[in-house]
VOGU-3710 file (C-alpha; in Angstrom, 3 decimals, decimal comma):
1> mntqtapspi> -106,980/-60,167/-16,160  -103,601/-58,582/-15,412  -102,847/-58,817/-11,690  -99,261/-57,585/-11,857  -98,489/-54,822/-9,406  -97,084/-51,641/-10,912  -93,552/-50,732/-9,727  -93,548/-48,284/-6,834  -91,969/-44,842/-7,296  -89,123/-45,749/-4,934
11> adevkelrqt> -88,476/-49,013/-6,794  -88,180/-47,032/-10,029  -85,734/-44,598/-8,410  -83,609/-47,446/-6,989  -83,566/-49,223/-10,352  -82,468/-46,088/-12,222  -79,761/-45,285/-9,668  -78,591/-48,916/-9,767  -78,244/-48,779/-13,546  -76,358/-45,483/-13,396
21> iaqltehres> -73,858/-46,707/-10,796  -73,328/-49,945/-12,740  -72,586/-47,978/-15,908  -70,211/-45,576/-14,142  -68,250/-48,230/-12,239  -68,304/-51,242/-14,583  -67,798/-53,466/-11,503  -64,947/-51,368/-10,143  -64,789/-48,987/-7,229  -64,699/-45,285/-8,000
31> pdtsipglsl> -63,707/-43,714/-4,679  -62,893/-40,392/-6,340  -65,387/-38,892/-8,744  -65,701/-35,507/-10,394  -68,084/-34,485/-7,608  -66,053/-33,796/-4,440  -67,078/-36,088/-1,600  -69,017/-38,535/-3,783  -67,701/-42,107/-4,077  -69,217/-45,035/-5,981
41> ysmeqpteps> -68,655/-48,721/-5,216  -69,159/-51,959/-7,120  -68,043/-55,406/-5,919  -68,747/-58,822/-7,405  -68,177/-60,827/-4,231  -68,428/-60,394/-0,467  -65,437/-58,769/1,169  -63,393/-59,631/4,226  -63,996/-57,372/7,242  -61,959/-54,162/6,924
51> tgmyepsicm> -61,294/-51,307/9,301  -61,500/-47,632/8,533  -62,825/-44,248/9,534  -66,387/-43,343/8,628  -66,714/-39,583/8,191  -69,928/-37,535/8,424  -71,773/-38,884/5,405  -74,748/-40,644/3,908  -74,110/-44,118/2,488  -76,614/-45,907/0,273
61> vvqgakqvfl> -76,822/-49,418/-1,159  -78,881/-50,019/-4,301  -77,927/-53,681/-4,677  -76,508/-56,094/-2,117  -75,972/-55,383/1,581  -73,299/-54,160/3,972  -72,698/-54,366/7,708  -70,751/-52,004/9,930  -69,476/-52,750/13,429  -69,061/-49,826/15,799
71> geekiiydes> -67,670/-51,257/18,999  -70,155/-54,002/19,919  -72,917/-52,505/17,778  -73,725/-54,085/14,391  -75,531/-51,946/11,818  -76,875/-53,409/8,559  -78,087/-51,451/5,563  -79,349/-52,360/2,095  -81,754/-51,067/-0,552  -84,449/-50,209/1,986
81> nylltslhlp> -82,409/-47,932/4,241  -79,440/-45,593/4,225  -76,605/-45,189/6,721  -76,191/-41,745/8,241  -72,924/-41,002/10,028  -72,727/-37,698/11,878  -69,245/-38,049/13,450  -65,789/-39,357/12,590  -66,074/-42,957/13,781  -63,534/-45,812/13,599
91> ttfqvyrask> -65,356/-48,921/12,370  -65,067/-52,421/10,983  -67,171/-52,957/7,848  -67,989/-55,708/5,376  -69,955/-56,170/2,171  -71,681/-59,489/2,829  -74,158/-59,743/-0,063  -72,624/-59,533/-3,544  -72,210/-61,801/-6,564  -71,109/-61,634/-10,170
101> ekpylglrll> -74,750/-61,785/-11,262  -75,829/-59,159/-8,731  -72,800/-57,097/-7,682  -72,871/-54,907/-4,638  -73,586/-51,344/-5,790  -73,413/-48,420/-3,417  -72,292/-44,867/-2,807  -71,057/-42,509/-0,128  -71,576/-38,753/-0,012  -69,616/-36,775/2,568
111> ldlkevaqmm> -71,588/-34,173/4,524  -70,222/-30,761/5,458  -71,536/-30,098/8,968  -70,941/-26,370/8,497  -73,377/-26,439/5,585  -75,796/-28,402/7,757  -75,593/-25,687/10,434  -76,020/-22,922/7,840  -79,117/-24,586/6,418  -80,578/-24,967/9,893
121> agsdlpppre> -79,988/-21,269/10,544  -81,546/-20,219/7,255  -84,616/-22,461/7,281  -87,804/-22,894/9,260  -86,713/-26,279/10,597  -87,333/-26,474/14,348  -84,245/-26,517/16,568  -83,250/-29,905/18,016  -84,879/-30,947/21,256  -82,620/-31,385/24,257
131> qqshlgmsvg> -82,348/-35,114/24,695  -79,930/-37,869/25,565  -77,061/-38,280/23,107  -77,377/-41,223/20,753  -74,973/-43,214/18,651  -73,446/-41,077/15,897  -74,278/-43,702/13,261  -77,758/-44,954/12,404  -79,967/-46,155/9,574  -82,935/-44,294/8,191
141> ettvpiinav> -85,688/-45,337/5,828  -84,885/-44,589/2,202  -87,618/-42,312/0,861  -88,443/-41,127/-2,646  -87,306/-37,503/-2,031  -83,917/-38,612/-0,666  -83,113/-41,189/-3,329  -84,445/-38,934/-6,087  -82,005/-36,177/-5,088  -79,126/-38,649/-4,770
151> rrlvqllqhe> -79,933/-40,128/-8,188  -79,858/-36,710/-9,837  -76,512/-35,955/-8,194  -74,948/-39,215/-9,407  -76,320/-38,704/-12,930  -74,432/-35,412/-13,121  -71,308/-37,581/-13,573  -72,690/-38,354/-17,048  -72,939/-34,609/-17,773  -69,788/-33,214/-16,196
161> adipimapii> -70,208/-29,724/-17,618  -73,234/-29,330/-15,321  -71,390/-30,323/-12,144  -70,000/-26,913/-11,026  -73,455/-25,302/-11,035  -75,831/-28,163/-10,305  -73,899/-30,315/-7,808  -73,852/-27,732/-4,958  -77,593/-27,139/-5,432  -78,464/-30,841/-5,280
171> qkeiiyrlls> -76,118/-31,430/-2,346  -77,960/-28,729/-0,397  -81,237/-30,420/-1,285  -79,888/-33,734/0,048  -78,913/-32,056/3,330  -82,405/-30,557/3,586  -84,002/-33,956/2,912  -81,850/-35,567/5,608  -82,654/-32,827/8,124  -86,347/-33,387/7,402
181> sdqgmklrqi> -86,078/-37,187/7,655  -86,567/-39,589/10,552  -82,853/-39,227/11,330  -82,805/-35,450/11,016  -82,927/-34,752/14,742  -79,574/-36,473/15,305  -77,963/-34,451/12,528  -79,412/-31,242/13,950  -78,044/-32,046/17,411  -74,509/-32,526/16,068
191> assgsqsnqv> -74,615/-29,273/14,093  -76,255/-27,157/16,816  -73,698/-25,011/18,596  -73,809/-25,462/22,358  -75,581/-28,829/22,363  -73,897/-31,684/24,196  -73,665/-33,655/20,958  -71,940/-30,723/19,316  -69,496/-30,437/22,235  -68,591/-34,119/21,927
201> skaiiwlkdh> -68,145/-33,745/18,173  -65,600/-30,966/18,814  -63,677/-33,295/21,135  -63,727/-35,999/18,468  -62,320/-33,614/15,873  -59,553/-32,682/18,316  -58,742/-36,341/18,986  -58,697/-37,106/15,264  -56,150/-34,349/14,694  -54,002/-35,090/17,775
211> fahpinvdel> -54,281/-38,853/18,328  -50,495/-39,331/18,360  -50,139/-37,118/21,441  -50,895/-38,062/25,057  -54,327/-36,857/26,086  -55,715/-35,668/29,377  -59,389/-36,596/29,263  -60,259/-34,279/32,152  -58,658/-31,354/30,350  -60,389/-32,262/27,080
221> arvvgmskst> -63,746/-32,320/28,851  -63,020/-28,894/30,343  -62,012/-27,444/26,971  -65,311/-28,472/25,350  -67,252/-27,193/28,359  -68,453/-30,400/29,997  -67,910/-32,086/33,322  -65,772/-35,234/33,307  -68,688/-37,573/34,045  -71,028/-35,934/31,514
231> fhqhframtn> -68,298/-35,962/28,859  -67,589/-39,675/29,372  -71,284/-40,521/29,325  -72,066/-38,673/26,102  -68,819/-39,669/24,360  -69,526/-43,369/24,885  -73,193/-42,977/23,948  -72,231/-41,393/20,631  -69,215/-43,526/19,683  -69,462/-46,795/21,652
241> ysplqyqkql> -65,910/-46,073/22,881  -64,320/-44,266/25,783  -62,055/-41,361/24,707  -58,926/-43,484/25,290  -60,382/-46,446/23,378  -61,262/-44,080/20,541  -57,693/-42,763/20,485  -56,339/-46,332/20,375  -58,551/-47,132/17,374  -57,226/-44,091/15,530
251> rlqearrlml> -53,615/-44,984/16,321  -53,922/-48,601/15,184  -55,725/-47,721/11,959  -53,166/-45,066/11,053  -50,275/-47,424/11,863  -51,802/-50,035/9,556  -52,070/-47,441/6,777  -48,453/-46,338/7,274  -47,186/-49,913/6,995  -49,396/-50,818/4,049
261> mehkdaasaa> -49,245/-47,634/1,982  -45,952/-46,009/3,025  -44,008/-49,239/3,705  -43,040/-48,242/7,237  -41,754/-51,013/9,489  -43,813/-51,851/12,577  -41,575/-50,050/15,073  -41,467/-46,847/13,003  -45,238/-46,873/12,529  -45,761/-47,493/16,245
271> fevgyespsq> -43,621/-44,534/17,285  -45,168/-42,267/14,642  -48,715/-42,838/15,938  -47,733/-42,291/19,560  -46,770/-45,665/21,008  -43,712/-45,707/23,268  -43,433/-49,511/23,363  -43,290/-51,562/20,122  -44,223/-54,689/22,096  -47,376/-53,033/23,446
281> fsreysrqfg> -48,184/-51,863/19,925  -47,777/-55,403/18,575  -50,068/-56,852/21,265  -52,799/-54,299/20,709  -52,445/-54,546/16,929  -52,850/-58,342/17,077  -55,983/-58,037/19,214  -57,448/-55,485/16,809  -56,601/-57,086/13,465  -56,219/-60,761/14,379
291> applrdistl> -52,518/-61,086/13,471  -49,168/-59,411/14,294  -48,278/-56,399/12,125  -45,866/-58,131/9,728  -48,193/-61,050/9,028  -51,266/-58,841/8,709  -49,631/-56,482/6,206  -48,253/-59,413/4,215  -51,754/-60,910/3,998  -53,269/-57,586/2,894
301> rqlaas> -50,684/-57,223/0,132  -51,309/-60,761/-1,089  -55,057/-60,084/-1,208  -54,466/-56,852/-3,134  -52,276/-58,653/-5,664  -54,686/-61,545/-6,245
//
């Protein structure tokens, strides 16, 4: 008597997507693909913690596991759930389950919040309920409809002539699936004009574009139409940072990029991102990255060369 359990539909979808990503990456990252906004990742060993900006996106893991730290919050995702990010958020992240036999395999698809808003306006989805703002990053259960649409999008990379026509259609389907999912309410809040979450997201976009300039938090709250206390409350609830802490994260991450990628010295990078005191920059950089700028950049270059 055969007692083996038949594979579930979602297990079949995960397996097929895993095979496709493995074939397309051959154990190498593919941050830029022929589909705008779609990145594929493959790693044969766990990574050191890294810092970077998570943009509005869905991230999926089909083999291995990853953890993301947003302030004091730790978020883990693997084959059973996806990561939904609805704001631009400075994070620390790490692939912690990967091996040569079972490499980490994952993907990221950027989400256009304007398209999200347009779909909400043109569908029968109910408007978001007024409720307390929540963290702009969360995990949702991976379902067959979501992973099926993502799989079909990734497989278009094997048929590139179909991408211009089919990719936009499937991307809209993915947005619809997310809006209909257990995390859909958060996405609807961000995209709904006039909601408090939407007002905070506008402030975040402004900070992202102007982080090198001094900011007046009271004025920023007024510009997005919120009182100072309400703005602070919702900003921290959605990002795990105060507005000034958020600005500091952006400055330090950009300074690190300038030194690593554009070979700027520490003082030049500090001034370019808005610091007036190189010594203050060095202290805050060391607290953030665990080493002074020169030593940290030297270590990163050695790791890249190894």
